[in-house]
N, C-alpha and C positions, 0 to 999 in steps of 0.2 A: 188630447186634441190630435189633429192631423199632422203627421210629420211630412217632410218634403218627399220622402220615399212613398208614403201612402198617397199623397196627392199625385205624384207621377204615375203610380200604378193605376189610379182611377182615370187619369187623362189618357194613359196608354190604352186602357180598355175601351173607353169611349171613342177614341180616335180609330181604333181597330174596327169597332162595330160600325161607325159612320162610314169608314172606307169600304167595308164589305157591302153595306147597304147601297152606297153610291155606285160601286162597280157592278154588283150582281143583280140589283133590282132597279135602281133609278136609271142607269144608263141604257139597259135593254128596253125599258119602257119608253125612254126618250126616242130611241132609234127604231124600234120595231112597232111601238104603239103610237109613235108620233106625238108624244105628250111630254114636253120638257119640264113640266111643273115639279116633278119629284127631284130632278137634278137641281133646280133652282132652290127648292126647299132644303135639300141636304148639303148643297155645295158650300154655303157660307159657314154653317156650324162645323163641317169637316175641316175647312180651311183654318178656322180659328183653333180647333183642337190640334191640327197638324203643327201649327206654329207654336202652340203651348207645349206640345210634346218635344219639339226640337229645343226650345229654350230650357225647359225643365231637365231634359237629358244632359245638356251642357252644364247646367248648374250642379246637378246631382253628380255628374261625372267628375267635376272638379272637387266636390266635397268628399266623394268616396275614393278619389284618386285612381280612377279607372285608367288603364293603359289606353293610348290613342287608338289602338286596334279595336279594343272593346267598345270604346265610344263610337267609333266609325261604324261598327257592326250594328250597334243599337240605333244609331241615326238612320242607317241604311234600311233597317227592318221596318221603318215607318212607311216605306214606299212599296213594300211587298205585302200582298194580301195575307192576313193571319200572322204577319211578322211581329206585331206588337204583343200578340198572345204568347208567341215563342219567347220573346224577350222577358216577359213577366215570369214565365215558368223557369227558364234557364238561368236568368241573371238576377232578377229582382227578389224572388222568393228566397234565394240563398242569403241575401243581405239582411232580410227581416228576421 
C-alpha cells in the first residue's frame, strides 16, 4: 500500500504542478487576457494541496526525525516555484 512518504511525494508533486500552472499560466491569463476563470479553477485545489503538503511535511519530519533546519527548508520550498521537485530529488529519494 502507500506509505506516508509515498503519499507526501505524490502531494508534493501535485502541489508543485498546481503552483507552476497557477503562476505561469493562470495568472498571466487573468491579468493579460482579463479572464480570471483559470485562477478560480486552479486556486482551490492548489490551496488544499499546499495545506496537505505542510501538514504531511510536519508529520513526516517528526517520524523521520528531521532536523529543524531541514524541516524549515522543506516547508520553505513549497513557496518557491519548482521547490517541491527539488525537495523530492534531494531529500525524499534518499529516504526511500
